[in-house]
GURO-936706 format. One record per residue: residue number from 0; residue in three letters; x, y, z of N, C-alpha, C in turn. Coordinates in Angstrom, 1 decimal. Layout:
N
+-----+---------+--------+--------+--------+--------+--------+--------+--------+--------+--------+
| num | residuo |    npx |    npy |    npz |   capx |   capy |   capz |    cpx |    cpy |    cpz |
+-----+---------+--------+--------+--------+--------+--------+--------+--------+--------+--------+
| NUM |     Ala |      X |      Y |      Z |      X |      Y |      Z |      X |      Y |      Z |
...
+-----+---------+--------+--------+--------+--------+--------+--------+--------+--------+--------+
This chain:
173
+-----+---------+--------+--------+--------+--------+--------+--------+--------+--------+--------+
| num | residuo |    npx |    npy |    npz |   capx |   capy |   capz |    cpx |    cpy |    cpz |
+-----+---------+--------+--------+--------+--------+--------+--------+--------+--------+--------+
|   0 |     Ile |    9.5 |    5.0 |   -0.6 |   10.9 |    5.3 |   -1.0 |   11.8 |    4.5 |    0.0 |
|   1 |     Pro |   12.7 |    3.7 |   -0.5 |   13.6 |    3.0 |    0.4 |   14.5 |    3.9 |    1.1 |
|   2 |     Ala |   14.9 |    3.5 |    2.3 |   15.9 |    4.3 |    3.1 |   17.2 |    3.8 |    2.7 |
|   3 |     Asn |   18.1 |    4.8 |    2.3 |   19.4 |    4.4 |    1.9 |   20.4 |    4.7 |    3.0 |
|   4 |     Arg |   21.2 |    3.7 |    3.2 |   22.3 |    3.8 |    4.3 |   23.5 |    3.2 |    3.7 |
|   5 |     Asp |   24.7 |    3.7 |    4.2 |   25.9 |    3.2 |    3.7 |   26.6 |    2.3 |    4.8 |
|   6 |     Ile |   27.2 |    1.3 |    4.4 |   27.9 |    0.4 |    5.4 |   29.4 |    0.4 |    5.0 |
|   7 |     Thr |   30.2 |    0.6 |    6.0 |   31.7 |    0.6 |    5.7 |   32.3 |   -0.7 |    6.2 |
|   8 |     Val |   32.9 |   -1.4 |    5.3 |   33.6 |   -2.7 |    5.7 |   35.0 |   -2.6 |    5.1 |
|   9 |     Arg |   36.0 |   -2.7 |    6.0 |   37.4 |   -2.6 |    5.6 |   37.7 |   -1.5 |    4.7 |
|  10 |     Lys |   37.3 |   -0.3 |    5.1 |   37.6 |    1.0 |    4.4 |   36.9 |    1.1 |    3.0 |
|  11 |     His |   35.9 |    0.2 |    2.8 |   35.1 |    0.3 |    1.5 |   33.6 |    0.6 |    2.0 |
|  12 |     Thr |   33.0 |    1.5 |    1.2 |   31.7 |    1.9 |    1.6 |   30.7 |    1.2 |    0.6 |
|  13 |     Tyr |   29.7 |    0.5 |    1.1 |   28.7 |   -0.1 |    0.3 |   27.3 |    0.4 |    0.6 |
|  14 |     Pro |   26.6 |    0.8 |   -0.5 |   25.2 |    1.3 |   -0.2 |   24.3 |    0.1 |    0.2 |
|  15 |     Val |   23.4 |    0.4 |    1.1 |   22.5 |   -0.6 |    1.6 |   21.1 |    0.0 |    1.4 |
|  16 |     Val |   20.2 |   -0.7 |    0.8 |   18.8 |   -0.3 |    0.6 |   17.9 |   -1.1 |    1.5 |
|  17 |     Ile |   17.1 |   -0.4 |    2.3 |   16.2 |   -1.0 |    3.2 |   14.8 |   -0.7 |    2.7 |
|  18 |     Phe |   14.0 |   -1.7 |    2.5 |   12.6 |   -1.6 |    2.1 |   11.7 |   -1.8 |    3.3 |
|  19 |     Thr |   10.6 |   -1.2 |    3.3 |    9.6 |   -1.4 |    4.3 |    8.7 |   -2.6 |    3.9 |
|  20 |     Leu |    8.0 |   -3.2 |    4.8 |    7.1 |   -4.3 |    4.5 |    6.0 |   -3.8 |    3.5 |
|  21 |     Asp |    5.5 |   -2.6 |    3.7 |    4.5 |   -2.1 |    2.7 |    5.0 |   -2.0 |    1.3 |
|  22 |     Glu |    6.2 |   -1.5 |    1.1 |    6.8 |   -1.4 |   -0.2 |    7.0 |   -2.8 |   -0.8 |
|  23 |     Ile |    7.4 |   -3.8 |    0.0 |    7.5 |   -5.1 |   -0.6 |    6.2 |   -5.7 |   -0.9 |
|  24 |     Phe |    5.2 |   -5.5 |   -0.1 |    3.8 |   -5.9 |   -0.3 |    3.2 |   -5.3 |   -1.6 |
|  25 |     Gln |    3.4 |   -4.0 |   -1.8 |    2.9 |   -3.3 |   -3.0 |    3.6 |   -3.8 |   -4.2 |
|  26 |     Ala |    4.9 |   -4.1 |   -4.1 |    5.7 |   -4.5 |   -5.3 |    5.2 |   -5.9 |   -5.7 |
|  27 |     Ser |    4.8 |   -6.8 |   -4.7 |    4.4 |   -8.1 |   -5.0 |    3.0 |   -8.1 |   -5.6 |
|  28 |     Leu |    2.2 |   -7.1 |   -5.3 |    0.8 |   -7.0 |   -5.9 |    0.7 |   -6.2 |   -7.1 |
|  29 |     Arg |    1.7 |   -5.5 |   -7.5 |    1.7 |   -4.6 |   -8.6 |    1.3 |   -5.3 |   -9.9 |
|  30 |     Gly |    0.2 |   -4.8 |  -10.5 |   -0.3 |   -5.4 |  -11.8 |   -1.2 |   -6.7 |  -11.5 |
|  31 |     Lys |   -1.5 |   -7.0 |  -10.3 |   -2.3 |   -8.2 |  -10.0 |   -3.5 |   -7.8 |   -9.2 |
|  32 |     Val |   -4.5 |   -8.7 |   -9.2 |   -5.7 |   -8.6 |   -8.3 |   -5.7 |   -9.9 |   -7.6 |
|  33 |     Ser |   -5.7 |   -9.8 |   -6.3 |   -5.7 |  -11.1 |   -5.5 |   -6.9 |  -11.0 |   -4.5 |
|  34 |     Glu |   -7.2 |  -12.2 |   -4.0 |   -8.3 |  -12.4 |   -3.0 |   -7.7 |  -13.0 |   -1.8 |
|  35 |     Phe |   -8.2 |  -12.5 |   -0.6 |   -7.7 |  -13.0 |    0.6 |   -8.8 |  -13.1 |    1.6 |
|  36 |     Asp |   -8.7 |  -14.0 |    2.6 |   -9.6 |  -14.1 |    3.7 |   -9.0 |  -13.1 |    4.7 |
|  37 |     Ser |   -9.9 |  -12.4 |    5.4 |   -9.5 |  -11.4 |    6.4 |  -10.5 |  -11.4 |    7.6 |
|  38 |     Tyr |  -10.0 |  -10.7 |    8.6 |  -10.8 |  -10.6 |    9.8 |  -10.9 |   -9.2 |   10.3 |
|  39 |     Val |  -12.1 |   -8.7 |   10.7 |  -12.3 |   -7.3 |   11.1 |  -11.6 |   -7.1 |   12.4 |
|  40 |     Leu |  -10.7 |   -6.0 |   12.4 |  -10.1 |   -5.6 |   13.6 |  -10.7 |   -4.4 |   14.2 |
|  41 |     Val |  -10.9 |   -3.3 |   13.4 |  -11.4 |   -2.0 |   13.9 |  -12.5 |   -1.5 |   13.0 |
|  42 |     Leu |  -13.6 |   -1.0 |   13.6 |  -14.7 |   -0.4 |   12.8 |  -14.6 |    1.1 |   12.9 |
|  43 |     His |  -14.8 |    1.8 |   11.8 |  -14.9 |    3.3 |   11.8 |  -16.2 |    3.7 |   11.1 |
|  44 |     Lys |  -16.5 |    5.0 |   11.1 |  -17.7 |    5.4 |   10.5 |  -17.6 |    5.2 |    9.0 |
|  45 |     Asn |  -16.5 |    5.4 |    8.4 |  -16.3 |    5.3 |    6.9 |  -15.3 |    4.2 |    6.5 |
|  46 |     Ala |  -14.9 |    3.4 |    7.4 |  -13.9 |    2.3 |    7.0 |  -13.9 |    1.2 |    8.0 |
|  47 |     Ile |  -13.3 |    0.1 |    7.5 |  -13.2 |   -1.1 |    8.3 |  -11.7 |   -1.5 |    8.1 |
|  48 |     Gln |  -11.0 |   -1.7 |    9.3 |   -9.6 |   -2.1 |    9.2 |   -9.6 |   -3.7 |    9.4 |
|  49 |     Val |   -9.0 |   -4.4 |    8.5 |   -9.0 |   -5.8 |    8.5 |   -7.6 |   -6.4 |    8.6 |
|  50 |     Leu |   -7.4 |   -7.5 |    9.2 |   -6.2 |   -8.2 |    9.3 |   -6.2 |   -9.4 |    8.3 |
|  51 |     Val |   -5.2 |   -9.4 |    7.4 |   -5.1 |  -10.5 |    6.5 |   -3.9 |  -11.4 |    6.9 |
|  52 |     Pro |   -4.3 |  -12.5 |    7.6 |   -3.3 |  -13.4 |    8.2 |   -2.3 |  -14.0 |    7.2 |
|  53 |     Thr |   -2.8 |  -14.3 |    6.0 |   -1.9 |  -15.0 |    5.0 |   -0.7 |  -14.2 |    4.6 |
|  54 |     Ile |   -0.9 |  -12.9 |    4.6 |    0.2 |  -12.0 |    4.2 |    0.7 |  -11.1 |    5.4 |
|  55 |     Gly |    0.1 |  -11.2 |    6.5 |    0.5 |  -10.5 |    7.7 |    0.4 |   -9.0 |    7.6 |
|  56 |     Gln |   -0.7 |   -8.5 |    6.9 |   -0.9 |   -7.1 |    6.7 |   -2.2 |   -6.7 |    7.3 |
|  57 |     Gln |   -2.2 |   -5.4 |    7.7 |   -3.5 |   -4.8 |    8.2 |   -3.9 |   -3.8 |    7.1 |
|  58 |     Leu |   -5.0 |   -4.0 |    6.5 |   -5.5 |   -3.2 |    5.4 |   -6.8 |   -2.5 |    5.7 |
|  59 |     Thr |   -7.1 |   -1.4 |    5.0 |   -8.3 |   -0.6 |    5.2 |   -9.3 |   -0.8 |    4.1 |
|  60 |     Leu |  -10.5 |   -1.1 |    4.4 |  -11.6 |   -1.3 |    3.5 |  -12.5 |    0.0 |    3.7 |
|  61 |     Tyr |  -12.5 |    0.9 |    2.7 |  -13.3 |    2.1 |    2.8 |  -14.7 |    1.9 |    2.5 |
|  62 |     Leu |  -15.6 |    2.4 |    3.3 |  -17.1 |    2.3 |    3.0 |  -17.5 |    3.6 |    2.4 |
|  63 |     Asp |  -17.7 |    3.6 |    1.1 |  -18.1 |    4.9 |    0.4 |  -19.6 |    5.0 |    0.4 |
|  64 |     Ser |  -20.1 |    6.1 |    1.0 |  -21.5 |    6.3 |    1.1 |  -21.9 |    7.5 |    0.2 |
|  65 |     Arg |  -20.9 |    8.1 |   -0.5 |  -21.2 |    9.2 |   -1.3 |  -21.7 |    8.7 |   -2.7 |
|  66 |     Arg |  -22.3 |    9.6 |   -3.5 |  -22.8 |    9.3 |   -4.8 |  -21.6 |    9.3 |   -5.8 |
|  67 |     Lys |  -21.6 |    8.3 |   -6.6 |  -20.6 |    8.1 |   -7.7 |  -21.2 |    8.5 |   -9.0 |
|  68 |     Lys |  -20.4 |    9.2 |   -9.8 |  -20.9 |    9.5 |  -11.1 |  -20.2 |    8.7 |  -12.2 |
|  69 |     Lys |  -21.0 |    8.1 |  -13.0 |  -20.4 |    7.2 |  -14.1 |  -20.7 |    7.8 |  -15.4 |
|  70 |     Lys |  -19.7 |    7.9 |  -16.3 |  -19.9 |    8.4 |  -17.6 |  -20.4 |    7.2 |  -18.5 |
|  71 |     Lys |  -21.5 |    7.5 |  -19.2 |  -22.1 |    6.5 |  -20.1 |  -22.2 |    7.0 |  -21.5 |
|  72 |     Asn |  -21.8 |    6.2 |  -22.5 |  -22.0 |    6.6 |  -23.9 |  -23.4 |    6.3 |  -24.3 |
|  73 |     Glu |  -24.1 |    7.3 |  -24.8 |  -25.5 |    7.1 |  -25.2 |  -25.4 |    6.5 |  -26.7 |
|  74 |     Gly |  -26.5 |    5.8 |  -27.0 |  -26.6 |    5.3 |  -28.4 |  -26.9 |    6.4 |  -29.4 |
|  75 |     Lys |  -27.4 |    7.5 |  -28.9 |  -27.7 |    8.6 |  -29.8 |  -26.4 |    9.3 |  -30.2 |
|  76 |     Leu |  -26.4 |    9.8 |  -31.4 |  -25.2 |   10.5 |  -31.8 |  -25.4 |   12.0 |  -31.7 |
|  77 |     Gly |  -24.4 |   12.7 |  -31.1 |  -24.4 |   14.2 |  -31.0 |  -24.0 |   14.8 |  -32.3 |
|  78 |     Lys |  -24.6 |   15.9 |  -32.7 |  -24.2 |   16.5 |  -33.9 |  -23.3 |   17.7 |  -33.6 |
|  79 |     Lys |  -22.2 |   17.8 |  -34.3 |  -21.3 |   18.9 |  -34.1 |  -21.2 |   19.7 |  -35.4 |
|  80 |     Gln |  -21.3 |   20.9 |  -35.3 |  -21.3 |   21.7 |  -36.5 |  -19.8 |   21.9 |  -37.0 |
|  81 |     Asn |  -19.6 |   22.1 |  -38.3 |  -18.3 |   22.3 |  -38.9 |  -17.4 |   21.1 |  -38.7 |
|  82 |     Gln |  -17.9 |   19.9 |  -38.4 |  -17.0 |   18.8 |  -38.3 |  -17.7 |   17.6 |  -39.1 |
|  83 |     Lys |  -16.9 |   16.8 |  -39.7 |  -17.4 |   15.7 |  -40.5 |  -17.6 |   14.5 |  -39.6 |
|  84 |     Ser |  -16.8 |   14.3 |  -38.5 |  -17.0 |   13.2 |  -37.6 |  -18.1 |   13.4 |  -36.6 |
|  85 |     Val |  -18.8 |   12.3 |  -36.4 |  -19.9 |   12.4 |  -35.4 |  -19.5 |   11.5 |  -34.2 |
|  86 |     Gln |  -19.5 |   12.0 |  -33.0 |  -19.2 |   11.3 |  -31.8 |  -20.4 |   11.0 |  -31.0 |
|  87 |     Pro |  -20.4 |    9.9 |  -30.2 |  -21.5 |    9.6 |  -29.3 |  -21.4 |   10.6 |  -28.1 |
|  88 |     Met |  -22.6 |   10.9 |  -27.6 |  -22.7 |   11.8 |  -26.5 |  -22.4 |   11.1 |  -25.2 |
|  89 |     Glu |  -21.7 |   11.8 |  -24.3 |  -21.5 |   11.2 |  -22.9 |  -22.5 |   11.8 |  -22.0 |
|  90 |     Val |  -23.1 |   10.9 |  -21.2 |  -24.1 |   11.3 |  -20.3 |  -23.7 |   10.8 |  -18.9 |
|  91 |     Glu |  -23.7 |   11.7 |  -17.9 |  -23.3 |   11.3 |  -16.6 |  -24.5 |   10.7 |  -15.9 |
|  92 |     Glu |  -24.3 |    9.5 |  -15.3 |  -25.4 |    8.8 |  -14.7 |  -25.0 |    8.6 |  -13.2 |
|  93 |     Glu |  -25.8 |    9.0 |  -12.3 |  -25.5 |    8.9 |  -10.9 |  -25.8 |    7.5 |  -10.3 |
|  94 |     Ile |  -24.9 |    6.9 |   -9.6 |  -25.1 |    5.6 |   -9.0 |  -25.0 |    5.9 |   -7.5 |
|  95 |     Thr |  -26.1 |    5.5 |   -6.8 |  -26.1 |    5.7 |   -5.4 |  -25.5 |    4.5 |   -4.7 |
|  96 |     Ala |  -24.5 |    4.7 |   -3.9 |  -23.9 |    3.6 |   -3.1 |  -24.8 |    3.4 |   -1.9 |
|  97 |     Pro |  -24.7 |    2.1 |   -1.4 |  -25.6 |    1.8 |   -0.2 |  -25.1 |    2.6 |    1.0 |
|  98 |     Glu |  -26.1 |    2.9 |    1.9 |  -25.8 |    3.6 |    3.1 |  -25.4 |    2.6 |    4.2 |
|  99 |     Phe |  -24.3 |    3.0 |    4.9 |  -23.8 |    2.2 |    6.0 |  -24.1 |    2.9 |    7.3 |
| 100 |     Glu |  -24.6 |    2.1 |    8.2 |  -25.0 |    2.7 |    9.5 |  -24.0 |    2.2 |   10.5 |
| 101 |     Phe |  -23.3 |    3.1 |   11.2 |  -22.3 |    2.8 |   12.2 |  -22.9 |    3.0 |   13.6 |
| 102 |     Asn |  -22.9 |    1.9 |   14.4 |  -23.4 |    2.0 |   15.8 |  -22.2 |    1.9 |   16.7 |
| 103 |     Glu |  -21.9 |    3.0 |   17.4 |  -20.8 |    3.1 |   18.3 |  -21.0 |    2.4 |   19.6 |
| 104 |     Gln |  -22.3 |    2.4 |   20.1 |  -22.6 |    1.7 |   21.4 |  -22.4 |    0.2 |   21.3 |
| 105 |     Glu |  -23.0 |   -0.4 |   20.3 |  -23.0 |   -1.9 |   20.1 |  -21.8 |   -2.3 |   19.2 |
| 106 |     Leu |  -21.1 |   -1.4 |   18.6 |  -19.9 |   -1.6 |   17.8 |  -20.2 |   -2.5 |   16.6 |
| 107 |     Tyr |  -21.0 |   -2.0 |   15.7 |  -21.2 |   -2.8 |   14.4 |  -21.4 |   -1.8 |   13.3 |
| 108 |     Val |  -21.3 |   -2.3 |   12.1 |  -21.6 |   -1.5 |   10.9 |  -22.7 |   -2.3 |   10.2 |
| 109 |     Lys |  -23.8 |   -1.6 |    9.8 |  -24.9 |   -2.3 |    9.2 |  -25.2 |   -1.7 |    7.8 |
| 110 |     Cys |  -25.5 |   -2.6 |    6.8 |  -25.9 |   -2.1 |    5.5 |  -27.0 |   -3.1 |    5.1 |
| 111 |     Gly |  -28.2 |   -2.7 |    5.1 |  -29.3 |   -3.6 |    4.7 |  -29.4 |   -4.6 |    5.7 |
| 112 |     Asp |  -29.4 |   -5.9 |    5.3 |  -29.5 |   -7.0 |    6.2 |  -28.1 |   -7.5 |    6.7 |
| 113 |     Val |  -27.0 |   -6.9 |    6.2 |  -25.7 |   -7.4 |    6.6 |  -25.2 |   -6.6 |    7.8 |
| 114 |     Val |  -24.7 |   -7.3 |    8.8 |  -24.1 |   -6.7 |   10.0 |  -22.7 |   -7.1 |   10.1 |
| 115 |     Ile |  -21.8 |   -6.2 |   10.2 |  -20.3 |   -6.5 |   10.3 |  -19.9 |   -6.1 |   11.7 |
| 116 |     Arg |  -19.3 |   -7.0 |   12.5 |  -18.8 |   -6.8 |   13.8 |  -17.3 |   -7.1 |   13.9 |
| 117 |     Pro |  -16.6 |   -6.7 |   15.0 |  -15.2 |   -7.1 |   15.1 |  -15.0 |   -8.6 |   15.1 |
| 118 |     Phe |  -13.9 |   -9.0 |   14.5 |  -13.5 |  -10.4 |   14.4 |  -14.4 |  -11.2 |   13.4 |
| 119 |     Asp |  -15.3 |  -10.6 |   12.7 |  -16.0 |  -11.3 |   11.6 |  -15.1 |  -11.6 |   10.5 |
| 120 |     His |  -15.4 |  -12.7 |    9.8 |  -14.6 |  -13.1 |    8.6 |  -15.1 |  -12.4 |    7.4 |
| 121 |     Leu |  -14.2 |  -11.8 |    6.6 |  -14.5 |  -11.2 |    5.3 |  -13.7 |  -11.8 |    4.3 |
| 122 |     Arg |  -14.1 |  -11.7 |    3.0 |  -13.3 |  -12.1 |    1.9 |  -13.1 |  -10.8 |    1.1 |
| 123 |     Ile |  -11.9 |  -10.4 |    0.8 |  -11.6 |   -9.1 |    0.1 |  -10.8 |   -9.3 |   -1.1 |
| 124 |     Gln |  -10.9 |   -8.4 |   -2.0 |  -10.1 |   -8.3 |   -3.2 |   -9.1 |   -7.2 |   -3.1 |
| 125 |     Val |   -7.8 |   -7.5 |   -3.3 |   -6.8 |   -6.5 |   -3.1 |   -6.0 |   -6.2 |   -4.4 |
| 126 |     Ser |   -5.8 |   -4.9 |   -4.7 |   -4.9 |   -4.6 |   -5.8 |   -4.2 |   -3.3 |   -5.5 |
| 127 |     Val |   -3.3 |   -2.9 |   -6.3 |   -2.5 |   -1.7 |   -6.1 |   -3.0 |   -0.7 |   -7.2 |
| 128 |     Asp |   -3.4 |    0.5 |   -6.7 |   -3.8 |    1.6 |   -7.6 |   -2.5 |    2.4 |   -8.0 |
| 129 |     Ala |   -2.0 |    2.3 |   -9.2 |   -0.8 |    2.9 |   -9.6 |   -1.1 |    4.1 |  -10.5 |
| 130 |     Ser |   -2.2 |    4.7 |  -10.4 |   -2.6 |    5.8 |  -11.3 |   -1.7 |    7.0 |  -10.9 |
| 131 |     Asp |   -1.3 |    7.2 |   -9.7 |   -0.3 |    8.2 |   -9.3 |    0.9 |    7.5 |   -8.9 |
| 132 |     Val |    2.0 |    7.6 |   -9.7 |    3.2 |    6.8 |   -9.5 |    3.9 |    7.1 |   -8.1 |
| 133 |     Gln |    3.8 |    8.4 |   -7.7 |    4.5 |    8.7 |   -6.4 |    3.7 |    8.3 |   -5.2 |
| 134 |     His |    2.4 |    8.2 |   -5.3 |    1.5 |    7.8 |   -4.2 |    0.7 |    6.6 |   -4.5 |
| 135 |     Gln |    1.3 |    5.5 |   -4.7 |    0.6 |    4.3 |   -5.0 |   -0.1 |    3.8 |   -3.7 |
| 136 |     Arg |   -1.3 |    3.3 |   -3.9 |   -2.0 |    2.8 |   -2.7 |   -2.7 |    1.5 |   -2.9 |
| 137 |     Val |   -2.9 |    0.8 |   -1.8 |   -3.5 |   -0.5 |   -1.9 |   -5.0 |   -0.3 |   -1.8 |
| 138 |     Val |   -5.7 |   -0.9 |   -2.8 |   -7.2 |   -0.8 |   -2.8 |   -7.8 |   -2.1 |   -2.4 |
| 139 |     Cys |   -8.7 |   -2.0 |   -1.4 |   -9.5 |   -3.2 |   -1.0 |  -10.9 |   -3.1 |   -1.4 |
| 140 |     Lys |  -11.5 |   -4.2 |   -1.8 |  -12.9 |   -4.3 |   -2.2 |  -13.5 |   -5.5 |   -1.5 |
| 141 |     Leu |  -14.7 |   -5.4 |   -1.1 |  -15.4 |   -6.5 |   -0.4 |  -16.0 |   -7.5 |   -1.4 |
| 142 |     Ile |  -15.8 |   -8.8 |   -1.1 |  -16.4 |   -9.8 |   -1.9 |  -17.5 |  -10.5 |   -1.1 |
| 143 |     Gln |  -17.2 |  -10.9 |    0.2 |  -18.2 |  -11.5 |    1.0 |  -18.1 |  -10.9 |    2.4 |
| 144 |     Pro |  -19.1 |  -10.6 |    3.1 |  -20.5 |  -10.9 |    2.7 |  -21.0 |  -10.0 |    1.6 |
| 145 |     Val |  -21.9 |  -10.4 |    0.8 |  -22.4 |   -9.7 |   -0.4 |  -23.3 |   -8.6 |    0.0 |
| 146 |     Ile |  -22.9 |   -7.3 |   -0.3 |  -23.7 |   -6.1 |   -0.1 |  -24.0 |   -5.6 |   -1.5 |
| 147 |     Pro |  -25.3 |   -5.7 |   -2.0 |  -25.7 |   -5.2 |   -3.3 |  -25.3 |   -3.7 |   -3.5 |
| 148 |     Gly |  -24.6 |   -3.5 |   -4.6 |  -24.1 |   -2.1 |   -5.0 |  -22.8 |   -1.8 |   -4.4 |
| 149 |     Phe |  -22.2 |   -2.6 |   -3.5 |  -20.9 |   -2.4 |   -2.9 |  -19.9 |   -3.5 |   -3.1 |
| 150 |     Ser |  -20.4 |   -4.7 |   -3.0 |  -19.5 |   -5.9 |   -3.1 |  -19.1 |   -6.1 |   -4.6 |
| 151 |     Val |  -18.0 |   -6.7 |   -4.8 |  -17.6 |   -7.1 |   -6.2 |  -17.6 |   -8.6 |   -6.3 |
| 152 |     Pro |  -17.8 |   -9.1 |   -7.5 |  -17.8 |  -10.5 |   -7.7 |  -16.4 |  -11.1 |   -7.6 |
| 153 |     Pro |  -16.3 |  -12.4 |   -7.1 |  -15.0 |  -13.0 |   -6.9 |  -14.3 |  -13.2 |   -8.3 |
| 154 |     Leu |  -13.0 |  -13.4 |   -8.3 |  -12.3 |  -13.7 |   -9.5 |  -12.6 |  -15.0 |  -10.1 |
| 155 |     Lys |  -12.7 |  -16.0 |   -9.2 |  -13.1 |  -17.4 |   -9.6 |  -14.3 |  -17.8 |   -8.7 |
| 156 |     Arg |  -15.2 |  -18.5 |   -9.3 |  -16.3 |  -19.0 |   -8.5 |  -15.8 |  -20.3 |   -7.8 |
| 157 |     Glu |  -16.5 |  -20.6 |   -6.7 |  -16.1 |  -21.8 |   -6.0 |  -16.3 |  -23.1 |   -6.8 |
| 158 |     Gly |  -17.3 |  -23.1 |   -7.6 |  -17.5 |  -24.3 |   -8.5 |  -16.4 |  -24.5 |   -9.5 |
| 159 |     Asp |  -15.8 |  -23.4 |   -9.9 |  -14.7 |  -23.5 |  -10.9 |  -13.5 |  -24.3 |  -10.4 |
| 160 |     Glu |  -13.2 |  -24.1 |   -9.1 |  -12.1 |  -24.8 |   -8.5 |  -12.3 |  -26.3 |   -8.5 |
| 161 |     Ala |  -13.5 |  -26.7 |   -8.2 |  -13.9 |  -28.2 |   -8.2 |  -13.8 |  -28.7 |   -9.6 |
| 162 |     Glu |  -14.2 |  -28.0 |  -10.6 |  -14.2 |  -28.4 |  -12.0 |  -12.7 |  -28.5 |  -12.4 |
| 163 |     Glu |  -11.9 |  -27.6 |  -12.0 |  -10.4 |  -27.7 |  -12.4 |   -9.8 |  -28.9 |  -11.8 |
| 164 |     Gln |  -10.1 |  -29.2 |  -10.5 |   -9.5 |  -30.4 |   -9.9 |  -10.0 |  -31.6 |  -10.6 |
| 165 |     Glu |  -11.2 |  -31.7 |  -10.9 |  -11.7 |  -32.9 |  -11.7 |  -11.1 |  -33.0 |  -13.0 |
| 166 |     Ser |  -10.9 |  -31.9 |  -13.7 |  -10.3 |  -32.0 |  -15.0 |   -8.8 |  -32.4 |  -14.9 |
| 167 |     Lys |   -8.1 |  -32.0 |  -13.9 |   -6.7 |  -32.4 |  -13.6 |   -6.7 |  -33.9 |  -13.4 |
| 168 |     Lys |   -7.6 |  -34.4 |  -12.6 |   -7.7 |  -35.9 |  -12.3 |   -7.9 |  -36.7 |  -13.6 |
| 169 |     Met |   -8.8 |  -36.2 |  -14.5 |   -9.1 |  -36.8 |  -15.7 |   -7.9 |  -36.9 |  -16.6 |
| 170 |     Lys |   -7.1 |  -35.8 |  -16.6 |   -5.9 |  -35.7 |  -17.5 |   -4.8 |  -36.7 |  -17.0 |
| 171 |     Lys |   -4.7 |  -36.9 |  -15.7 |   -3.7 |  -37.8 |  -15.2 |   -4.1 |  -39.3 |  -15.5 |
| 172 |     Gln |   -5.3 |  -39.6 |  -15.7 |   -5.8 |  -41.0 |  -16.0 |   -5.6 |  -41.3 |  -17.4 |
+-----+---------+--------+--------+--------+--------+--------+--------+--------+--------+--------+
C-alpha cells in the first residue's frame, strides 16, 4: 500500500503518493513470467536468498521438501445416482518433492548431485502470485542448475534464440 503524504505549496495542499521498490517491482511483473540470472547470497534450511543484479532485488527461492498433492482426473467415469450427467472422478496423487540437505558447517545445500553454495550462479523464473489480492507475493522457481522434480523448464530454449537471430538476418537480406 503506498504511503500517502500531503505537500503544501503556496497555501495549496497536493497529495503525494510514495511507492516502495517492492511495489514497483511487483507492478512491473504483474501478469508476466520472467527469467533472470541470480547469485546466491544466503542459505537457509528451507530457502535460498538470491540477488538479481539486473533488477537490483533480493528474492527468496523456497525449497519445498514436503509432499504435494495433485488432483488428477481419471479416465473412468464415476456414477452418481439420481443424476443424468456423469462426471469424471478426481483422484489425489502424491508427488514427492526432492529432499534438500542443508550443511551448516560447510555452508551448502545439496539435492542429489547438485550442490549450491554462496555466490553460485542460478537461473530463476520470477512471477507474481495474485491469487490473494491483498497479499500478492513474488514467486521464484529454479531453472538452472536442473534438479529433477524441483526445477522448471525455461521459457525459451537457448537454441531458439540462435534460430530467431538467424531468421532475422535472413529477413533483412
